[in-house]
C-alpha angles and dihedrals in degrees: 000000000000131000089254091053090052100051093041088060089061098050093095086068105028138030116256096263094051092043090054092047092050093051093046090051093049091049090049102045098035103032105021095239116151124208088260090053090051092049090050091056099249091142088079090052097061116125120262091255092050091049090053090049091048091051091053090051094050092048089055091048090050088058089058098255111153112257091232091062092044094055095029094232136103125184116229127169092339095310134099118240125191112238135178134168093284092072138048115257109249113249131214089239090063089055087062089055091054092049089054092053101041097077089062119110111300095228094062123145100223134191122192111198116205095013100180107176089003092246096139097041094044093046092051092046091052096042094042101041095175092055124101107226128195124178131197133199135163093214120087090202092053092049092049091053094043093050090051091049092051091050093048092050095039093239122154108225129148107223120201135183102235138151111216091202089062091046090050092051090053092053092044093056094040096240117154110226113176092203088069104029109034092067097033108039096109107036116158096196138021121188130183141172095190130179106287110153112111120225089242089063094061094093091063095050126103113256093234088061099039096045100043115024119084111270091206088066095045115038140067129178117274090235094054111033092159095052097120096034090056093047094047093046091049090052091046091058088062100036105039121087118233109293089015115153132236120200125190138182105218146206099242090218089067102030097115092040090054091048091050091050092054091048091051089051091055104263116138140196092039117183129189121203132192125231125232089279094056096255123135095251109149137049133189125191136173128224110227 
């Protein structure tokens, strides 16, 4: 089985360039073959056991399963994170969000809401070593994976099972619940990449995303696209210290609507930023 044989098998799902890149990445991370090795034909020299393993991988890829789940690894900000179907696969766009945050003061008290694999929280903890980082998620599977990633990367993050919608309801009705506010009454920074894809957008999504990644981490109702942004912002008004910062990754379709909502809620100095593809993807706001 040659390199050409492998990537040609994936062309029903990916264009040629992406198919080649996927195969090269698999050969690198799972079998230690460099591009030079591939060019020199070493794929055909793999052991019998490795060839069997490679065939199993390709069969899974032919079924449309994302390569990150197949190999159990996703690259994020120069590090490798374990991923499996219980968590969203980290995206390059989210790396841009982290790079925007990292120059902030090193002693920040940070909360990551909806941590998933832990990629944001762990990256900030490692790049801002003086920061205190806490991360929430509603999914037990996600928290298990995030905890393992933090241990593997030697990052100090406090992970908690929390539902931001419950926290938002507490703030909305003015109830003081120490489980939410004793630990998080003086946060300097809240960051979130919450679910933001509307159900109506499903038809435009790639099957390998729609069929395999957790819908709980992706989708919001068509009639309430700002559901999580509103809840997080409401919580931030109670939990952030004065001049504390709120960072979001956005659905570009609702970027300006999200910014207007935050302004109406009393946040100031809002700033939208585009991602590498020119889409309004990120938002920063300050609590006054």
